[in-house]
C-alpha positions in Angstrom: 120.4 89.2 112.6 121.6 89.3 109.3 118.1 89.5 107.8 117.6 92.4 109.6 120.9 94.2 108.5 119.8 93.7 104.9 116.6 95.3 105.6 118.2 98.5 107.6 121.3 99.2 105.6 120.9 101.2 102.6 120.9 104.9 101.5 119.7 107.1 98.6 117.2 109.2 97.1 114.3 108.1 94.6 111.4 110.0 93.0 107.9 108.5 93.5 107.9 105.2 91.8 105.3 102.5 90.6 106.5 99.7 92.4 104.1 97.8 95.2 106.2 99.3 97.7 105.3 103.0 96.3 101.9 102.7 98.1 98.5 103.9 96.9 98.3 106.0 93.6 96.3 109.3 94.5 94.9 111.7 92.2 95.2 115.7 92.5 92.6 117.7 94.5 92.3 121.0 93.1 91.1 122.4 96.6 94.5 120.7 98.2 96.6 121.9 95.4 95.2 125.2 95.5 96.8 125.7 99.2 100.2 124.8 98.1 102.6 128.2 98.2 103.4 129.5 94.7 106.9 128.7 94.7 106.5 125.2 95.2 103.4 124.8 92.6 105.7 126.7 89.8 108.5 124.1 90.8 106.1 121.2 90.6 108.3 119.1 92.7 107.6 118.2 96.7 111.0 117.5 98.1 111.0 115.4 100.8 113.4 113.9 103.3 112.7 110.6 104.9 115.0 108.4 107.6 117.3 105.7 106.4 117.1 102.5 108.2 114.1 102.8 109.9 111.7 100.0 108.6 108.6 100.1 108.6 108.6 103.7 108.8 111.1 104.1 105.9 113.9 102.1 104.2 115.3 101.4 101.1 114.5 98.1 99.4 116.8 96.0 97.7 115.8 97.7 94.3 116.8 100.8 95.3 113.5 102.2 96.1 112.6 104.4 99.5 109.7 102.1 100.8 107.6 102.6 103.9 104.8 104.1 105.5 106.4 107.4 105.6 107.5 107.3 101.8 104.0 106.3 101.2 102.3 109.0 102.6 104.6 111.5 101.3 103.6 110.1 97.6 100.2 109.9 98.6 100.1 113.9 99.8 102.2 114.8 96.9 99.4 113.3 94.9 96.7 115.6 96.2 98.6 118.6 95.7 99.4 117.5 92.3 103.4 117.5 92.4 106.0 115.1 91.7 107.5 113.6 95.1 111.1 113.1 95.3 112.4 111.5 98.4 115.5 111.5 99.9 116.7 109.0 102.6 119.5 110.0 104.8 120.2 110.1 108.6 117.6 111.1 111.1 119.4 114.0 112.7 120.2 115.7 109.2 116.6 116.2 108.1 115.5 119.3 109.9 119.3 120.9 109.4 118.5 120.1 105.5 114.8 122.0 105.9 116.7 124.8 107.8 119.4 125.2 104.4 116.3 124.7 102.2 116.9 121.5 100.7 113.6 120.0 101.7 109.8 121.3 101.7 109.2 118.7 104.2 110.8 116.0 106.6 109.1 112.8 107.7 110.2 110.5 110.6 109.3 109.8 114.1 109.7 113.4 115.1 108.2 114.1 118.7 107.1 117.7 118.7 109.5 119.5 121.2 109.8 122.8 122.4 113.5 122.6 120.9 112.5 121.4 117.7 109.9 124.0 117.3 112.9 126.4 117.3 113.7 125.4 113.8 110.3 123.9 112.0 106.7 123.8 112.4 105.0 120.6 112.1 101.9 118.9 111.2 101.0 115.7 113.0 100.6 112.7 110.9 100.6 109.7 113.3 101.9 108.6 116.8 104.1 106.2 118.6 105.4 104.8 121.6 108.9 103.1 122.1 109.7 99.6 123.5 113.0 97.5 123.8 114.6 95.1 122.3 117.1 92.8 124.2 119.1 89.4 123.4 116.6 86.7 123.5 119.4 84.6 125.6 119.9 87.1 128.3 117.0 86.5 130.6 116.1 90.4 131.0 112.8 91.8 129.9 112.5 95.5 130.9 109.3 96.8 130.9 109.4 100.7 132.1 112.2 103.4 131.5 113.4 102.4 135.4 114.4 99.1 134.2 117.2 100.6 132.2 118.7 102.5 134.8 122.6 100.9 134.8 122.4 99.4 131.8 123.9 100.1 128.4 121.6 101.4 125.9 121.8 101.8 122.6 119.4 104.3 120.3 119.4 106.3 117.0 121.1 109.5 117.0 118.7 112.4 116.8 115.7 110.5 117.5 113.0 111.3 120.2 114.1 108.1 121.9 117.7 109.6 122.5 116.3 113.0 123.9 113.9 111.2 126.2 116.4 108.6 127.6 119.1 111.7 128.3 116.2 113.3 130.1 115.1 110.2 131.9 118.8 109.5 133.1 118.2 112.2 135.6 115.8 110.1 137.5 118.2 107.0 137.7 120.3 106.2 140.6 122.5 104.1 138.6 122.7 106.5 135.2 122.2 104.6 131.9 125.4 104.2 129.5 123.5 106.0 126.4 125.4 105.0 123.0 123.6 107.1 119.8 124.1 105.1 116.6 123.7 106.8 113.1 120.7 104.3 112.1 118.9 101.1 113.4 121.0 98.6 111.5 124.2 100.2 113.7 122.3 99.7 116.8 120.9 96.3 116.3 124.7 95.5 115.6 125.7 96.7 118.8 123.3 94.8 120.7 124.3 91.2 118.9 127.8 92.0 119.6 127.0 92.6 123.1 128.2 96.3 123.2 124.9 97.3 124.6 122.3 95.3 126.6 119.3 96.7 125.2 117.9 99.2 122.3 114.9 101.4 122.5 113.3 102.4 119.2 109.4 102.4 117.9 107.4 99.5 118.7 106.4 99.1 114.9 109.9 99.1 113.8 110.9 96.3 116.5 107.7 94.3 115.6 108.3 94.4 112.1 112.2 93.3 112.5 110.8 90.4 114.9 109.0 88.7 112.1 111.8 88.0 110.3 114.6 88.1 112.5 115.7 86.2 115.5 118.0 86.9 118.5 116.2 89.5 119.8 113.0 89.8 121.7 110.8 92.9 122.3 109.1 94.3 125.7 108.0 96.7 127.7 106.3 100.6 126.6 108.6 103.7 127.0 107.0 107.4 126.4 104.7 108.1 123.4 102.4 110.7 121.5 102.0 112.1 118.5 104.5 112.0 115.8 104.6 114.9 112.9 105.7 115.8 109.6 108.5 118.8 109.5 107.5 122.0 107.5 110.4 124.0 106.6 110.2 127.6 108.2 110.4 130.3 105.9 107.9 132.7 103.8 105.8 129.8 102.7 105.4 128.1 106.2 101.9 129.2 106.8 100.5 128.2 103.6 102.3 124.8 103.2 101.0 123.8 106.7 97.2 124.3 106.1 98.0 121.9 102.6 99.8 119.5 104.6 97.1 119.5 107.4 94.4 119.2 104.5 96.0 116.8 102.6 96.2 114.2 105.8 92.5 115.1 106.5 91.7 113.8 103.0 93.8 110.9 103.2 91.8 110.3 106.2 88.7 110.9 105.3 89.0 108.7 102.0 90.8 105.6 103.8 94.0 105.8 102.0 95.6 106.6 105.5 94.1 103.3 106.8 95.6 101.5 103.9 99.0 102.6 104.0 99.0 101.8 107.8 97.5 98.3 107.3 100.5 97.8 104.6 103.3 98.9 107.0 102.1 97.5 110.1 101.5 100.4 111.6 98.1 100.7 112.3 98.4 101.0 116.1 99.7 104.8 115.7 96.6 106.0 113.6 95.6 109.7 114.4 91.9 111.0 113.7 93.1 114.4 113.2 96.2 116.1 112.1 97.1 119.2 114.0 99.3 122.1 113.3 102.4 122.9 115.6 104.2 126.5 115.3 106.9 128.7 117.4 104.2 129.4 119.8 102.4 126.2 120.0 102.7 124.0 123.1 104.4 120.8 122.6 102.4 117.4 123.4 103.4 115.8 126.7 105.1 112.7 125.9 105.9 111.6 129.8 
């Protein structure tokens, strides 16, 4: 699994780039730029947190550039808004605290919109996902549903939607799972490869991407799923920024840029037709 680890390991921050992984160049749309809060317009910079080590959603390539579906969509949104985009790749569970601390304007990743998260941030849906299971090729076990995980040692990324879903599902098991949370996907795969876990649970697209270049594990089953969203810092600018992000996604979908980005990063299966805003008083989607 060394090839996978090389893809998944890495951390850094990088402004919008012009390399092949940067995504399509998108120009400013005045009507969308006008929706951006004045404080961000005056700064001229959109600060976006993305997860590290979560290809094809977001990872750092050999040149140090942050690449993937999320960085490409972030750069496209920034282009529509007429803003320079600065991406910071880091641990998934650090992103919403970073929003709360004022370090970022947006956080992009596999954010399921939950009641707990709605206590801390607002969201605009931009994609949808479901999770699958990775197991070692030679162990003969092919879990298909959450019930198949009961009694097993399961690895998951700390702070991810899968972690919360597995903890909730564990109450349905007559023999509970032993759930181990890891800081990133590379650590999850290392634990699987070394026999410390029996399976890992993560987004289907991430597993399909890894399976194309890596031997030693297989992909099966389906678990949970639903809309994933961009987190927006909850502050005095929230209402305006939510409208700007929603309008940005709508324009990217209409123009075909959204489909182009998803095709590039093998994530077309999760395409959405209409972005939706979620605030503190919204009813979260059902992910069961």
